[in-house]
C-alpha positions as CSV (number, residue, x, y, z in Angstrom):
1,M,0.0,0.0,0.0
2,F,1.3,3.5,-0.9
3,I,2.1,5.8,1.9
4,G,-0.7,8.2,2.6
5,V,-3.4,5.9,1.2
6,V,-6.2,5.3,3.8
7,M,-7.2,1.7,4.5
8,K,-10.9,1.9,4.4
9,L,-12.0,-1.6,5.3
10,S,-10.4,-4.5,7.3
11,I,-12.2,-7.8,7.0
12,I,-11.5,-10.3,9.8
13,V,-11.9,-14.0,8.9
14,V,-11.3,-16.9,11.3
15,N,-10.4,-20.3,9.9
16,Y,-10.5,-23.6,11.7
17,N,-10.3,-26.7,9.5
18,T,-12.5,-25.2,6.8
19,F,-10.3,-24.9,3.8
20,E,-13.0,-25.1,1.0
21,L,-15.4,-22.9,2.9
22,T,-12.8,-20.3,3.7
23,R,-11.4,-20.4,0.1
24,N,-14.9,-19.6,-1.3
25,T,-15.4,-16.8,1.2
26,L,-12.1,-15.2,0.3
27,R,-12.8,-15.6,-3.5
28,S,-16.2,-13.8,-3.1
29,V,-14.3,-10.8,-1.8
30,F,-11.2,-10.8,-4.0
31,E,-13.1,-11.4,-7.2
32,K,-14.6,-7.9,-7.1
33,R,-13.0,-4.4,-7.5
34,Y,-13.5,-1.7,-4.8
35,P,-13.2,2.0,-4.9
36,W,-11.1,2.0,-1.7
37,E,-8.2,0.1,-0.1
38,Y,-9.0,-3.0,1.9
39,E,-7.4,-5.9,3.6
40,I,-8.3,-9.3,4.8
41,I,-6.8,-10.6,8.1
42,L,-7.1,-14.4,8.0
43,V,-6.7,-15.8,11.5
44,D,-6.2,-19.6,11.8
45,N,-7.0,-21.4,15.0
46,A,-4.5,-24.1,14.8
47,S,-6.1,-26.1,12.0
48,K,-5.1,-29.6,11.4
49,D,-6.2,-29.9,7.8
50,N,-3.3,-28.0,6.2
51,S,-5.8,-25.4,5.1
52,I,-3.5,-22.4,5.7
53,A,-0.8,-23.7,3.5
54,S,-3.4,-24.4,0.8
55,L,-5.0,-21.0,1.2
56,A,-1.6,-19.2,1.0
57,E,-0.9,-21.1,-2.2
58,C,-4.4,-20.3,-3.7
59,F,-4.1,-16.5,-2.8
60,Q,-0.4,-16.0,-3.3
61,K,-1.0,-12.9,-5.4
62,E,-3.2,-11.3,-2.8
63,V,-0.6,-12.1,-0.1
64,E,2.2,-10.5,-2.2
65,E,0.0,-7.4,-2.8
66,G,-0.7,-7.0,0.9
67,K,-4.4,-7.6,0.6
68,L,-4.3,-10.9,2.6
69,H,-2.5,-11.2,5.9
70,I,-2.3,-14.7,7.6
71,I,-2.0,-15.1,11.3
72,I,-1.5,-18.6,12.7
73,N,-2.3,-19.4,16.3
74,D,-0.7,-22.2,18.1
75,D,-3.9,-23.3,19.8
76,N,-7.6,-23.1,19.1
77,L,-8.2,-19.9,21.0
78,G,-11.9,-19.6,20.3
79,F,-13.8,-17.2,18.0
80,S,-13.7,-14.1,20.2
81,K,-10.0,-14.2,20.9
82,A,-9.0,-15.0,17.3
83,N,-11.1,-12.1,16.0
84,N,-9.6,-9.7,18.5
85,I,-6.1,-10.8,17.3
86,G,-7.2,-9.9,13.8
87,I,-8.7,-6.6,14.8
88,R,-5.6,-5.6,16.6
89,A,-3.5,-6.5,13.5
90,S,-5.7,-4.5,11.2
91,M,-5.6,-0.9,9.9
92,G,-9.0,-0.2,8.4
93,Q,-11.3,2.7,9.2
94,Y,-14.0,0.2,9.3
95,V,-13.8,-3.4,10.6
96,L,-15.9,-6.3,9.3
97,L,-16.3,-9.6,11.0
98,L,-17.0,-12.1,8.3
99,N,-17.5,-15.8,8.9
100,S,-15.4,-18.3,7.0
101,D,-18.6,-20.1,5.8
102,T,-20.1,-17.2,3.9
103,K,-20.3,-15.8,0.4
104,V,-20.4,-12.1,-0.3
105,I,-23.0,-11.2,-2.9
106,G,-22.7,-8.4,-5.4
107,D,-21.9,-4.9,-4.2
108,C,-22.6,-5.8,-0.6
109,L,-19.4,-4.4,0.9
110,E,-19.6,-1.1,-1.1
111,V,-23.2,-0.3,0.0
112,C,-22.4,-1.2,3.6
113,V,-19.4,1.1,3.7
114,K,-21.3,3.8,2.0
115,Q,-24.1,3.6,4.6
116,M,-21.5,3.7,7.4
117,E,-19.9,6.7,5.9
118,E,-23.2,8.6,5.6
119,D,-24.4,8.0,9.2
120,S,-22.0,8.4,12.1
121,S,-24.7,7.3,14.6
122,I,-24.3,3.7,13.4
123,G,-22.2,1.6,15.8
124,A,-22.6,-1.7,13.9
125,L,-24.2,-2.6,10.7
126,G,-25.4,-6.0,9.4
127,C,-26.7,-7.1,6.0
128,R,-29.4,-9.6,5.0
129,V,-28.0,-13.1,5.7
130,V,-29.6,-16.0,3.8
131,L,-29.1,-19.7,4.2
132,T,-28.5,-22.1,1.4
133,D,-32.2,-22.8,1.0
134,G,-33.0,-19.1,0.5
135,Q,-34.5,-18.6,4.0
136,L,-33.4,-15.8,6.2
137,D,-30.9,-16.6,8.9
138,H,-32.8,-15.0,11.7
139,A,-29.7,-14.3,13.7
140,C,-28.9,-11.4,11.3
141,K,-31.6,-9.3,13.1
142,R,-32.7,-10.0,16.5
143,G,-33.5,-8.6,20.0
144,F,-31.6,-9.1,23.2
145,P,-32.5,-12.3,25.0
146,T,-34.2,-10.9,28.0
147,P,-36.1,-13.3,30.2
148,R,-39.4,-12.1,28.8
149,A,-38.3,-12.2,25.2
150,S,-36.7,-15.7,25.7
151,L,-40.0,-17.0,27.3
152,Y,-42.0,-15.8,24.4
153,Y,-39.7,-17.4,22.0
154,F,-39.7,-20.7,23.9
155,L,-43.5,-20.7,23.9
156,K,-43.5,-20.0,20.1
157,L,-45.4,-16.7,20.7
158,H,-42.8,-14.9,18.5
159,K,-44.6,-16.3,15.5
160,K,-47.2,-13.6,16.0
161,N,-44.7,-11.2,14.5
162,S,-45.6,-8.5,16.9
163,E,-43.2,-6.2,18.6
164,K,-44.3,-7.4,22.0
165,Y,-44.0,-11.1,21.3
166,G,-41.4,-11.1,18.5
167,R,-38.5,-9.1,20.1
168,Y,-36.2,-12.2,20.3
169,N,-36.1,-12.4,16.4
170,A,-37.0,-8.7,15.8
171,S,-39.8,-10.2,13.8
172,H,-41.7,-7.0,13.8
173,L,-39.1,-5.7,11.3
174,L,-39.7,-7.2,7.8
175,E,-36.9,-9.2,6.1
176,H,-36.3,-6.5,3.4
177,E,-36.9,-3.5,5.7
178,V,-34.0,-1.3,6.8
179,G,-34.3,-0.7,10.5
180,E,-32.7,-0.5,13.9
181,V,-32.4,-3.8,15.9
182,D,-30.7,-4.8,19.1
183,S,-28.3,-7.2,17.8
184,L,-26.6,-8.7,14.6
185,T,-24.8,-11.9,13.8
186,G,-21.0,-12.1,14.0
187,A,-21.1,-13.8,10.6
188,F,-21.3,-10.3,9.1
189,M,-20.9,-7.3,11.4
190,M,-19.3,-4.0,10.2
191,M,-18.2,-1.4,12.7
192,D,-16.4,1.8,12.9
193,R,-12.9,1.4,14.5
194,G,-13.4,4.4,16.7
195,V,-16.6,2.8,18.2
196,L,-14.8,-0.5,18.7
197,E,-12.0,1.3,20.6
198,K,-14.5,3.1,22.8
199,V,-16.7,0.0,23.8
200,G,-13.9,-2.6,23.7
201,F,-13.4,-5.6,21.5
202,L,-15.1,-9.0,21.7
203,D,-15.3,-10.4,25.3
204,E,-13.1,-13.4,25.3
205,D,-15.1,-15.1,28.1
206,F,-17.3,-16.2,25.1
207,F,-15.4,-19.0,23.4
208,M,-17.9,-19.3,20.6
209,Y,-21.5,-18.0,20.4
210,G,-22.8,-14.9,22.2
211,E,-19.9,-12.6,21.6
212,D,-21.8,-10.8,18.9
213,I,-24.8,-10.1,21.1
214,D,-22.6,-8.9,23.9
215,L,-20.7,-6.6,21.6
216,C,-23.9,-5.1,20.3
217,Y,-25.2,-4.7,23.8
218,R,-22.2,-2.6,24.7
219,I,-22.4,-0.6,21.5
220,K,-26.0,0.3,22.2
221,E,-25.2,1.2,25.8
222,R,-22.8,3.8,24.5
223,G,-25.6,5.4,22.5
224,Y,-24.8,4.0,19.0
225,R,-27.4,2.4,16.6
226,I,-27.3,-1.2,15.5
227,L,-28.6,-1.2,11.9
228,Y,-30.0,-4.0,9.9
229,Y,-29.4,-3.2,6.3
230,P,-30.9,-5.7,3.9
231,K,-30.0,-3.7,0.8
232,A,-26.8,-5.8,1.1
233,Q,-26.6,-9.6,1.3
234,I,-24.4,-12.6,2.0
235,I,-25.1,-16.4,1.9
236,H,-24.3,-18.2,5.0
237,Y,-23.5,-22.0,4.6
238,K,-24.5,-22.5,8.2
239,G,-24.0,-25.9,9.9
240,G,-22.2,-27.7,7.0
241,S,-23.4,-31.0,5.7
242,S,-23.8,-32.8,9.1
243,K,-26.7,-32.1,11.5
244,K,-24.9,-33.8,14.4
245,R,-22.9,-31.4,16.6
246,R,-20.0,-32.0,18.9
247,T,-20.8,-32.0,22.6
248,K,-18.4,-29.0,23.2
249,V,-20.3,-27.0,20.6
250,I,-23.6,-27.6,22.4
251,Y,-22.0,-26.7,25.6
252,D,-20.4,-23.5,24.3
253,F,-23.8,-22.5,22.9
254,H,-25.7,-22.8,26.2
255,N,-22.8,-21.5,28.3
256,A,-22.8,-18.4,26.2
257,M,-26.4,-17.8,27.2
258,W,-25.5,-18.0,30.9
259,I,-22.5,-15.8,30.5
260,F,-24.6,-13.1,28.8
261,Y,-27.3,-13.2,31.4
262,R,-24.8,-13.2,34.3
263,K,-23.0,-10.2,32.8
264,H,-25.9,-8.0,31.8
265,Y,-29.1,-9.1,33.5
266,R,-28.4,-10.8,36.8
267,T,-28.4,-7.6,38.9
268,K,-31.5,-6.3,37.1
269,Y,-33.8,-9.2,38.0
270,P,-34.8,-10.8,41.4
271,F,-33.0,-14.0,42.4
272,Y,-35.9,-16.3,41.6
273,V,-35.8,-15.1,37.9
274,T,-32.1,-15.9,37.8
275,G,-32.8,-19.3,39.2
276,I,-35.5,-19.9,36.5
277,V,-33.1,-18.8,33.8
278,Y,-30.2,-20.8,35.1
279,S,-32.5,-24.0,35.3
280,G,-33.9,-23.4,31.9
281,I,-30.6,-22.9,30.2
282,W,-29.1,-26.2,31.6
283,T,-32.3,-28.3,31.2
284,K,-32.3,-27.2,27.5
285,Y,-28.7,-28.1,27.3
286,F,-29.4,-31.6,28.7
287,F,-32.2,-32.2,26.2
288,E,-30.1,-30.9,23.3
289,L,-27.4,-33.5,24.3
290,V,-30.0,-36.3,24.2
291,K,-31.4,-35.1,20.8
292,N,-27.9,-34.9,19.4
293,L,-27.2,-38.6,20.2
294,F,-29.9,-39.6,17.7
295,K,-28.9,-37.4,14.9
296,R,-26.7,-38.7,12.0
């Protein structure tokens, strides 16, 4: 990069034994031209599939041009810590967290950067995220998991699509409607670096899951807006080909729920609500373990 040229966007991608998925994600970015300087910081969490060597070979040109920087961790440090390592190594005015199992569609990055530039009140921006079957990945626009919102979701009342009952999935906001929400998915979250430095990076207590909701919570606490911006789109190849999950993944998911509640809500609710929430999370964890045993 020439001296004096501003790095507009830094894209942080974490890889863990996902060569083909990561390769396709990087290709979806590199195959387009952009009107500003950008970089991808690829952080590997001690993959065992030789994916980093293969990726370095696939994108040798981009590495030589300084558009792709590769960081290799000695251990699997988790999603939050790996992203933070990438953020600290980056230089962009805007920082994008991008999952390694996504595909950037069309002018997604350009329109998102443009929107961020035009509205300094935005703390984090997320695009429309669709799954491989064309359905919306509901994690791309959602509310905070308060006890009430979580109860309505558990009881399936969120299907009423009202603001009262549907806050968990922000179902009152239409799929193609631009609007403010509580939280976005870490699969695609664009933020201003100045905002990140004010609120802090991802909380590394979250090994995997929950770190995106926590970060959005802290951004909103500082008075910034969380914007769902469906004029831009990515595809999320969520879950891969197998429906069966590792026990640790199931644990991390439910533990993230408890970490978030303990951090942000425990002092706001009476002790019996905390007891109900704790029991509910770990009862659900037990049933998910049992269900997982019978999946292929």
